[in-house]
Residue frames as qw, qx, qy, qz and C-alpha x, y, z in Angstrom:
[[0.595, 0.678, -0.068, 0.427, 66.84, 121.86, 228.96],
 [0.666, -0.343, -0.224, 0.623, 70.05, 122.82, 230.69],
 [0.051, 0.993, 0.089, 0.063, 70.79, 126.43, 231.52],
 [0.711, -0.417, 0.200, 0.529, 74.53, 125.78, 231.70],
 [0.450, 0.885, -0.074, 0.093, 76.80, 128.28, 229.96],
 [0.816, -0.005, -0.095, 0.571, 80.51, 127.77, 229.60],
 [0.296, -0.756, -0.083, 0.578, 82.34, 130.76, 231.09],
 [0.509, 0.851, 0.124, 0.034, 82.59, 133.40, 228.38],
 [0.231, -0.853, 0.415, 0.216, 86.14, 134.28, 229.36],
 [0.662, -0.183, 0.666, 0.291, 87.42, 131.11, 227.68],
 [0.615, 0.710, 0.327, 0.107, 86.40, 132.52, 224.29],
 [0.096, 0.954, -0.284, 0.000, 89.35, 134.90, 224.67],
 [0.906, 0.215, -0.265, 0.250, 92.53, 133.04, 223.67],
 [0.206, 0.660, -0.420, 0.588, 94.66, 135.44, 225.72],
 [0.529, -0.532, 0.414, -0.515, 93.41, 133.99, 228.99],
 [0.996, -0.017, -0.026, -0.088, 94.03, 130.32, 228.08],
 [0.540, -0.623, 0.513, 0.240, 97.31, 128.66, 229.06],
 [0.357, -0.121, 0.794, 0.476, 97.40, 126.69, 225.82],
 [0.384, 0.199, -0.363, -0.825, 95.64, 127.21, 222.48],
 [0.725, -0.065, -0.576, -0.371, 94.42, 123.62, 222.66],
 [0.276, -0.375, 0.692, -0.552, 93.40, 122.28, 226.08],
 [0.671, -0.039, -0.684, -0.284, 92.49, 118.62, 226.67],
 [0.515, -0.413, 0.511, -0.551, 90.93, 117.00, 229.73],
 [0.551, 0.088, -0.823, -0.107, 91.23, 113.31, 230.58],
 [0.641, -0.416, 0.407, -0.500, 89.50, 111.19, 233.19],
 [0.456, 0.226, -0.860, -0.037, 90.14, 107.61, 234.17],
 [0.734, -0.427, -0.498, -0.175, 88.62, 104.94, 236.42],
 [0.510, -0.789, 0.232, -0.252, 89.14, 105.26, 240.17],
 [0.737, -0.494, 0.446, 0.118, 92.42, 103.96, 241.58],
 [0.811, 0.344, 0.245, 0.406, 94.24, 104.16, 238.29],
 [0.174, -0.719, 0.256, 0.622, 97.26, 106.40, 237.79],
 [0.738, 0.550, 0.391, 0.007, 96.62, 106.75, 234.10],
 [0.539, -0.207, 0.410, 0.706, 99.14, 107.15, 231.31],
 [0.406, 0.698, 0.527, 0.265, 96.77, 108.85, 228.86],
 [0.005, -0.989, -0.024, 0.143, 97.67, 112.47, 229.71],
 [0.424, -0.612, 0.526, 0.412, 101.40, 111.66, 229.46],
 [0.579, 0.209, 0.690, 0.380, 100.95, 109.67, 226.24],
 [0.345, 0.827, 0.424, 0.129, 98.92, 112.38, 224.57],
 [0.099, -0.963, 0.119, 0.220, 101.16, 115.29, 225.50],
 [0.519, -0.429, 0.597, 0.436, 104.25, 113.39, 224.30],
 [0.499, 0.351, 0.679, 0.409, 102.64, 112.97, 220.85],
 [0.173, 0.883, 0.434, -0.037, 101.03, 116.39, 220.58],
 [0.367, 0.619, -0.001, 0.694, 102.26, 119.74, 219.20],
 [0.339, -0.080, -0.487, 0.801, 103.46, 122.20, 221.80],
 [0.291, -0.290, -0.130, -0.902, 100.22, 124.16, 221.43],
 [0.706, -0.356, -0.534, -0.297, 98.47, 121.38, 223.42],
 [0.144, -0.391, 0.670, -0.614, 98.05, 121.33, 227.20],
 [0.625, -0.210, -0.726, -0.195, 96.59, 118.39, 229.16],
 [0.336, -0.380, 0.519, -0.689, 94.86, 118.05, 232.52],
 [0.434, -0.105, -0.892, -0.072, 93.72, 114.87, 234.29],
 [0.533, -0.324, 0.247, -0.742, 90.80, 114.28, 236.66],
 [0.203, 0.036, -0.975, 0.089, 90.62, 110.98, 238.58],
 [0.629, -0.438, -0.365, -0.528, 87.17, 109.71, 239.42],
 [0.044, -0.316, 0.752, -0.577, 86.88, 109.18, 243.18],
 [0.794, -0.262, -0.326, -0.441, 84.80, 106.20, 244.32],
 [0.352, -0.522, 0.690, -0.358, 85.56, 104.86, 247.83],
 [0.655, -0.094, 0.733, -0.158, 86.04, 101.09, 247.98],
 [0.659, 0.567, -0.252, -0.426, 86.23, 100.85, 244.19],
 [0.648, -0.268, 0.708, 0.083, 87.09, 97.31, 243.06],
 [0.116, 0.368, -0.672, -0.633, 86.99, 97.57, 239.25],
 [0.353, 0.314, 0.876, -0.097, 83.60, 95.88, 238.94],
 [0.056, 0.300, 0.592, 0.745, 81.38, 96.51, 235.97],
 [0.249, -0.740, -0.619, -0.085, 78.38, 97.23, 238.19],
 [0.371, -0.638, -0.173, 0.652, 80.36, 99.96, 239.92],
 [0.204, -0.067, 0.403, 0.890, 81.00, 101.63, 236.59],
 [0.134, -0.545, -0.666, -0.491, 77.30, 101.59, 235.75],
 [0.389, -0.735, -0.497, 0.248, 76.43, 102.91, 239.23],
 [0.342, -0.646, 0.009, 0.683, 78.92, 105.77, 238.92],
 [0.493, 0.415, 0.506, 0.573, 78.33, 106.56, 235.25],
 [0.005, 0.945, 0.302, 0.122, 76.89, 109.99, 236.11],
 [0.511, -0.684, 0.124, 0.505, 80.30, 111.04, 237.40],
 [0.534, 0.183, 0.454, 0.689, 81.36, 111.41, 233.77],
 [0.076, 0.834, 0.365, 0.407, 79.03, 114.39, 233.50],
 [0.461, -0.857, -0.014, 0.227, 80.63, 115.93, 236.62],
 [0.648, -0.239, 0.353, 0.631, 83.99, 115.53, 234.88],
 [0.369, 0.506, 0.464, 0.626, 82.86, 117.24, 231.68],
 [0.158, -0.936, -0.260, -0.179, 81.28, 120.13, 233.59],
 [0.591, -0.689, 0.116, 0.403, 84.44, 120.57, 235.69],
 [0.581, -0.032, 0.423, 0.694, 86.63, 120.62, 232.58],
 [0.205, 0.717, 0.450, 0.491, 84.30, 122.96, 230.69],
 [0.320, -0.930, -0.171, 0.059, 84.33, 125.41, 233.61],
 [0.528, -0.660, 0.286, 0.452, 88.11, 125.49, 233.37],
 [0.272, 0.778, -0.301, -0.479, 88.44, 126.17, 229.68],
 [0.482, -0.153, 0.817, 0.276, 89.06, 122.71, 228.22],
 [0.395, 0.389, -0.389, -0.736, 88.46, 122.37, 224.48],
 [0.773, 0.068, -0.532, -0.340, 87.82, 118.60, 224.37],
 [0.569, -0.450, 0.572, -0.382, 87.37, 115.83, 226.95],
 [0.629, 0.242, -0.716, -0.182, 88.39, 112.16, 226.78],
 [0.780, -0.392, 0.311, -0.376, 87.24, 109.27, 228.97],
 [0.254, 0.453, -0.854, -0.001, 89.80, 106.50, 229.45],
 [0.392, -0.039, 0.847, -0.356, 88.55, 102.96, 230.09],
 [0.254, 0.059, -0.728, -0.634, 86.96, 100.77, 227.43],
 [0.147, -0.276, -0.946, 0.082, 84.42, 98.99, 229.59],
 [0.135, 0.316, 0.413, -0.843, 82.32, 101.96, 230.54],
 [0.403, 0.150, -0.376, -0.821, 80.38, 102.00, 227.31],
 [0.554, -0.124, -0.768, -0.296, 79.06, 98.44, 227.58],
 [0.250, -0.218, -0.777, 0.535, 78.79, 98.47, 231.40],
 [0.214, 0.081, 0.145, -0.963, 76.41, 101.42, 231.11],
 [0.326, 0.387, 0.854, -0.117, 73.71, 99.31, 229.42],
 [0.285, 0.643, 0.062, -0.708, 72.94, 102.21, 227.08],
 [0.757, 0.437, 0.455, 0.171, 73.89, 100.41, 223.90],
 [0.526, 0.085, 0.299, 0.792, 75.84, 101.84, 220.97],
 [0.032, 0.665, 0.375, 0.645, 73.22, 104.46, 219.99],
 [0.494, -0.826, -0.271, 0.005, 72.68, 105.38, 223.68],
 [0.639, -0.428, 0.062, 0.635, 76.37, 106.02, 224.18],
 [0.346, 0.338, 0.363, 0.797, 76.51, 108.09, 221.00],
 [0.195, -0.789, -0.366, -0.454, 73.59, 110.19, 222.27],
 [0.634, -0.695, -0.182, 0.286, 75.11, 110.44, 225.78],
 [0.567, -0.165, 0.160, 0.791, 78.36, 111.84, 224.37],
 [0.150, 0.500, 0.409, 0.749, 76.46, 114.20, 222.11],
 [0.364, -0.833, -0.374, -0.184, 74.31, 115.51, 224.95],
 [0.613, -0.618, -0.063, 0.488, 77.26, 116.21, 227.23],
 [0.478, 0.076, 0.291, 0.825, 79.14, 117.85, 224.35],
 [0.010, -0.653, -0.427, -0.625, 76.15, 120.11, 223.60],
 [0.476, -0.812, -0.338, -0.018, 75.23, 120.98, 227.18],
 [0.583, -0.679, 0.067, 0.442, 78.74, 121.84, 228.32],
 [0.405, 0.902, -0.119, -0.097, 79.87, 123.31, 224.95],
 [0.158, -0.664, 0.727, 0.074, 82.86, 120.96, 225.03],
 [0.785, 0.230, -0.504, -0.279, 83.25, 117.85, 222.86],
 [0.571, -0.431, 0.639, -0.281, 83.34, 114.63, 224.93],
 [0.712, 0.336, -0.571, -0.235, 84.66, 111.30, 223.69],
 [0.795, -0.379, 0.425, -0.210, 84.68, 107.83, 225.31],
 [0.128, -0.487, 0.823, 0.263, 87.37, 105.26, 224.50],
 [0.475, 0.167, 0.863, -0.046, 84.89, 102.49, 223.86],
 [0.514, 0.746, 0.369, -0.206, 82.88, 104.54, 221.37],
 [0.094, 0.810, -0.425, -0.392, 86.01, 106.03, 219.82],
 [0.383, -0.191, 0.873, 0.235, 86.95, 102.48, 218.80],
 [0.501, 0.561, 0.658, -0.049, 83.67, 102.19, 216.89],
 [0.278, 0.915, 0.007, -0.293, 84.26, 105.55, 215.21],
 [0.152, -0.656, 0.646, 0.358, 87.84, 104.64, 214.30],
 [0.471, 0.060, 0.861, 0.182, 86.85, 101.30, 212.72],
 [0.462, 0.742, 0.471, -0.118, 84.17, 103.01, 210.69],
 [0.118, 0.904, -0.237, -0.337, 86.65, 105.62, 209.53],
 [0.217, -0.478, 0.794, 0.305, 89.08, 102.86, 208.47],
 [0.732, 0.251, -0.311, -0.552, 86.28, 101.04, 206.58],
 [0.122, 0.253, -0.950, 0.139, 86.96, 97.89, 208.55],
 [0.761, -0.214, -0.188, -0.582, 84.36, 95.17, 209.08],
 [0.932, -0.144, -0.328, 0.057, 86.11, 91.96, 210.17],
 [0.043, -0.754, 0.497, -0.426, 88.20, 92.27, 213.36],
 [0.798, -0.189, -0.538, 0.194, 89.92, 90.12, 215.92],
 [0.341, -0.849, 0.109, -0.388, 90.31, 91.21, 219.52],
 [0.558, 0.155, -0.622, 0.526, 93.39, 90.76, 221.65],
 [0.507, -0.750, -0.285, -0.317, 91.58, 91.07, 224.98],
 [0.297, 0.525, -0.553, 0.575, 94.89, 91.07, 226.91],
 [0.074, 0.103, -0.774, 0.620, 94.25, 91.33, 230.71],
 [0.543, -0.127, 0.033, -0.829, 90.45, 91.70, 230.58],
 [0.356, 0.037, 0.903, -0.238, 88.51, 88.82, 232.19],
 [0.112, 0.287, 0.849, 0.430, 85.87, 87.17, 230.07],
 [0.025, 0.762, 0.612, -0.209, 82.95, 89.19, 231.44],
 [0.071, -0.726, 0.089, 0.678, 84.75, 92.39, 230.45],
 [0.063, -0.325, 0.633, 0.699, 85.91, 91.50, 226.98],
 [0.145, 0.414, 0.874, 0.209, 82.66, 89.76, 226.05],
 [0.072, 0.806, 0.386, -0.442, 81.01, 93.08, 226.79],
 [0.030, -0.611, 0.384, 0.692, 83.37, 94.75, 224.34],
 [0.145, 0.032, 0.880, 0.452, 82.66, 92.04, 221.76],
 [0.138, 0.636, 0.753, -0.097, 78.93, 92.57, 222.17],
 [0.039, 0.803, 0.107, -0.585, 79.30, 96.33, 221.82],
 [0.058, -0.420, 0.614, 0.666, 81.34, 95.97, 218.63],
 [0.141, 0.262, 0.910, 0.290, 78.87, 93.47, 217.17],
 [0.127, 0.755, 0.559, -0.317, 75.96, 95.80, 217.99],
 [0.023, 0.740, -0.174, -0.650, 77.84, 98.52, 216.12],
 [0.766, 0.582, -0.020, -0.273, 77.93, 96.27, 213.04],
 [0.155, 0.676, -0.717, -0.072, 81.39, 94.69, 213.17],
 [0.948, 0.036, -0.297, -0.106, 82.19, 91.05, 212.61],
 [0.308, -0.697, 0.618, -0.191, 84.32, 89.95, 215.57],
 [0.844, 0.236, -0.444, -0.185, 85.74, 86.74, 214.24],
 [0.763, -0.101, -0.529, 0.357, 87.94, 85.94, 217.25],
 [0.229, -0.788, 0.229, -0.524, 88.51, 87.24, 220.78],
 [0.871, -0.290, -0.352, 0.181, 90.57, 86.01, 223.70],
 [0.288, -0.916, 0.243, -0.135, 92.64, 87.23, 226.64],
 [0.150, 0.667, -0.719, 0.126, 96.10, 86.32, 227.85],
 [0.551, -0.186, 0.756, -0.300, 94.72, 83.33, 229.79],
 [0.831, 0.422, 0.244, -0.268, 92.76, 82.07, 226.79],
 [0.545, 0.741, -0.389, -0.044, 95.94, 82.41, 224.72],
 [0.950, -0.081, -0.238, 0.184, 97.85, 80.21, 227.17],
 [0.357, 0.613, -0.374, 0.598, 100.35, 82.71, 228.55],
 [0.255, -0.377, 0.581, -0.675, 99.02, 82.41, 232.11],
 [0.168, -0.115, -0.978, 0.053, 97.65, 79.36, 233.90],
 [0.089, -0.656, -0.713, 0.232, 94.75, 81.30, 235.54],
 [0.065, 0.823, 0.268, 0.496, 93.00, 84.64, 235.22],
 [0.558, -0.816, -0.069, 0.135, 94.12, 85.39, 238.78],
 [0.693, -0.219, 0.220, 0.651, 97.74, 85.30, 237.62],
 [0.297, 0.553, 0.345, 0.697, 96.88, 87.84, 234.90],
 [0.283, -0.886, -0.260, -0.259, 95.11, 90.07, 237.45],
 [0.698, -0.604, -0.035, 0.382, 98.12, 89.98, 239.77],
 [0.578, 0.168, 0.217, 0.769, 100.18, 91.75, 237.12],
 [0.021, -0.748, -0.294, 0.595, 98.04, 94.90, 237.65],
 [0.545, 0.801, 0.235, -0.076, 97.74, 95.49, 233.88],
 [0.095, 0.867, -0.467, -0.145, 101.50, 95.77, 233.33],
 [0.970, 0.054, 0.227, 0.075, 103.46, 93.05, 231.44],
 [0.486, -0.396, 0.506, 0.593, 106.81, 92.36, 229.83],
 [0.350, 0.593, -0.261, -0.677, 107.05, 93.79, 226.34],
 [0.010, 0.199, -0.926, -0.320, 107.70, 90.37, 224.80],
 [0.290, 0.369, 0.844, -0.258, 104.12, 89.40, 225.61],
 [0.388, 0.646, 0.078, -0.653, 102.74, 92.10, 223.36],
 [0.299, 0.475, -0.674, -0.480, 104.51, 90.66, 220.30],
 [0.029, -0.032, 0.999, -0.001, 103.72, 87.03, 221.23],
 [0.335, 0.437, 0.691, -0.468, 100.07, 87.71, 221.91],
 [0.461, 0.625, -0.078, -0.624, 99.50, 89.56, 218.65],
 [0.206, 0.338, -0.856, -0.333, 101.26, 86.81, 216.71],
 [0.161, 0.174, 0.950, -0.205, 98.85, 84.36, 218.38],
 [0.411, 0.576, 0.381, -0.595, 95.78, 86.49, 217.50],
 [0.367, 0.579, -0.438, -0.581, 96.95, 86.81, 213.90],
 [0.054, 0.168, -0.972, -0.156, 97.31, 83.01, 213.70],
 [0.247, 0.361, 0.830, -0.346, 93.75, 82.52, 214.96],
 [0.374, 0.774, 0.422, -0.287, 92.24, 85.10, 212.62],
 [0.431, -0.163, 0.442, 0.769, 94.29, 85.62, 209.47],
 [0.168, 0.555, 0.633, 0.512, 91.20, 86.82, 207.62],
 [0.189, -0.811, -0.375, 0.407, 90.68, 89.78, 209.97],
 [0.402, 0.768, 0.154, 0.474, 91.00, 93.21, 208.36],
 [0.007, -0.720, 0.362, -0.592, 92.31, 94.76, 211.59],
 [0.634, -0.207, -0.666, 0.334, 93.59, 93.54, 214.94],
 [0.313, -0.778, -0.027, -0.544, 92.29, 95.25, 218.05],
 [0.477, -0.009, -0.700, 0.531, 93.56, 95.40, 221.59],
 [0.422, -0.735, -0.492, -0.197, 91.28, 95.96, 224.53],
 [0.573, -0.768, -0.206, 0.198, 91.58, 98.43, 227.36],
 [0.099, 0.932, -0.278, 0.208, 94.70, 100.19, 228.52],
 [0.930, -0.262, 0.013, 0.256, 97.37, 97.59, 229.15],
 [0.023, -0.920, 0.389, 0.046, 101.06, 98.49, 229.65],
 [0.963, 0.153, -0.052, 0.214, 104.25, 96.71, 228.51],
 [0.414, -0.824, 0.294, 0.250, 107.71, 97.17, 230.06],
 [0.697, 0.651, -0.293, 0.064, 110.53, 97.42, 227.60],
 [0.917, -0.218, -0.152, 0.297, 113.61, 95.41, 228.55],
 [0.517, 0.494, -0.175, 0.676, 116.15, 98.19, 228.05],
 [0.067, 0.319, -0.390, 0.861, 115.00, 100.37, 230.97],
 [0.081, -0.334, -0.867, 0.360, 111.79, 98.92, 232.36],
 [0.253, 0.172, 0.036, -0.951, 109.66, 101.78, 231.04],
 [0.351, 0.408, 0.832, -0.134, 105.99, 100.73, 230.72],
 [0.162, 0.238, -0.335, -0.897, 104.33, 101.72, 227.50],
 [0.641, 0.356, 0.493, -0.467, 100.84, 101.29, 226.11],
 [0.687, 0.301, 0.604, 0.271, 100.01, 99.68, 222.73],
 [0.346, 0.926, 0.119, -0.091, 99.85, 103.09, 220.99],
 [0.170, -0.820, 0.484, 0.254, 103.63, 103.26, 221.25],
 [0.420, -0.222, 0.842, 0.256, 103.99, 99.97, 219.37],
 [0.672, 0.525, 0.385, -0.353, 101.24, 100.30, 216.76],
 [0.472, 0.739, -0.377, -0.297, 103.51, 101.04, 213.80],
 [0.042, -0.453, 0.890, 0.021, 105.93, 98.17, 214.65],
 [0.534, 0.145, 0.790, -0.264, 103.01, 95.76, 215.11],
 [0.644, 0.649, 0.134, -0.382, 101.52, 96.81, 211.77],
 [0.315, 0.687, -0.623, -0.205, 104.85, 96.23, 210.05],
 [0.243, -0.267, 0.923, -0.136, 105.03, 92.85, 211.74],
 [0.448, 0.291, 0.812, -0.234, 101.48, 91.67, 210.92],
 [0.102, 0.102, 0.633, 0.760, 100.57, 93.65, 207.81],
 [0.188, -0.672, -0.667, -0.261, 97.22, 94.81, 209.19],
 [0.147, -0.664, 0.107, -0.725, 95.99, 97.94, 211.01],
 [0.459, -0.234, -0.720, 0.465, 96.42, 97.73, 214.80],
 [0.239, -0.583, -0.099, -0.770, 93.82, 99.69, 216.73],
 [0.358, -0.234, -0.756, 0.496, 93.68, 99.89, 220.52],
 [0.202, -0.846, -0.494, 0.006, 91.26, 101.77, 222.72],
 [0.387, -0.644, 0.021, 0.660, 94.13, 104.11, 223.56],
 [0.281, -0.015, 0.527, 0.802, 94.96, 104.72, 219.87],
 [0.002, -0.607, -0.687, -0.399, 91.29, 105.26, 219.02],
 [0.270, -0.849, -0.370, 0.264, 90.69, 107.73, 221.82],
 [0.360, -0.515, 0.194, 0.753, 93.78, 109.80, 220.99],
 [0.222, 0.216, 0.653, 0.691, 92.77, 109.78, 217.31],
 [0.071, -0.750, -0.629, -0.194, 89.33, 111.08, 218.17],
 [0.325, -0.805, -0.172, 0.466, 90.71, 113.86, 220.38],
 [0.333, -0.294, 0.404, 0.800, 93.26, 114.98, 217.79],
 [0.148, 0.428, 0.703, 0.548, 90.57, 114.87, 215.11],
 [0.153, -0.852, -0.496, 0.076, 88.31, 117.12, 217.18],
 [0.344, -0.735, 0.055, 0.581, 91.16, 119.59, 217.73],
 [0.597, 0.801, -0.010, -0.030, 92.06, 119.57, 214.03],
 [0.141, -0.780, 0.609, 0.034, 95.58, 118.43, 214.90],
 [0.927, 0.188, -0.325, 0.006, 97.80, 115.41, 214.31],
 [0.772, -0.564, 0.145, 0.256, 100.51, 113.82, 216.45],
 [0.193, 0.873, -0.431, -0.122, 104.07, 114.94, 215.79],
 [0.449, -0.403, 0.796, 0.051, 105.42, 111.47, 216.45],
 [0.387, 0.246, -0.756, -0.467, 105.60, 108.61, 213.94],
 [0.580, -0.016, 0.617, -0.531, 102.51, 106.45, 214.55],
 [0.376, 0.172, 0.896, 0.160, 100.46, 103.65, 212.98],
 [0.115, 0.358, 0.666, 0.644, 97.88, 103.94, 210.23],
 [0.163, -0.788, -0.593, -0.025, 95.01, 105.38, 212.23],
 [0.306, -0.799, -0.097, 0.509, 96.86, 108.26, 213.85],
 [0.354, -0.209, 0.472, 0.780, 98.95, 108.86, 210.71],
 [0.199, 0.585, 0.685, 0.386, 95.74, 109.32, 208.73],
 [0.131, -0.888, -0.311, 0.313, 95.26, 112.63, 210.57],
 [0.301, -0.538, 0.338, 0.711, 98.35, 113.99, 208.82],
 [0.161, 0.111, 0.750, 0.632, 96.69, 113.14, 205.54],
 [0.360, -0.080, -0.091, -0.925, 93.47, 114.91, 206.46],
 [0.496, -0.205, -0.811, -0.232, 91.72, 111.70, 207.58]]
């Protein structure tokens, strides 16, 4: 049993910078958009802090994520020590790369939350929780930039959680790039037109899906000013276009964090995030 105790001073709201404090971490060598995304959606009572994992010679391999999985506990302890109210882990592959399985990840998140007296949520498991909350069973996965070994791990994790993944494929599978190497060379950032085209393609492959998912944390540059934005910024427009819920790992993680805080985004979002305004 751990003898950790969160510093008692954080129980006094007068010493906190913000009434609601959120900590994010992301994979090594990623300047991550999650803190910026979240703060732009959140009420002014919310403050956000980021913590990059540091792994020398990191090459975005799944085995490196499993090997460095314990760093997530370092992150939660660091954030708890500094008065964070909830922690979020960005990066969808960590849950299946861990080898812990769905129940193992659930228990891992619960243990860290209990030990450090600070709720901890992982993007990959938040997706499971979001789909359950939406009463969705049949899904199709837009795996975007993820190579096959990555997105098949996500498919396996979702199937283990009880979902029927009726179709999955990345941008190479969909025919937008000649090779996976060309996809990788984009460094997870694409023209916005590809987001619409790829979801149209997924919807054509799986019209019977109850929801369309998008893997990971891809970014799409809008033509007007070149600003790169994640799928969460397009979820409502995509839902209007396709007539189905659109749930990304970014959307699911933000939903879980807001839900823990008892808050809702102030911006106009898709069905999942909007459900928080309705008490969902």
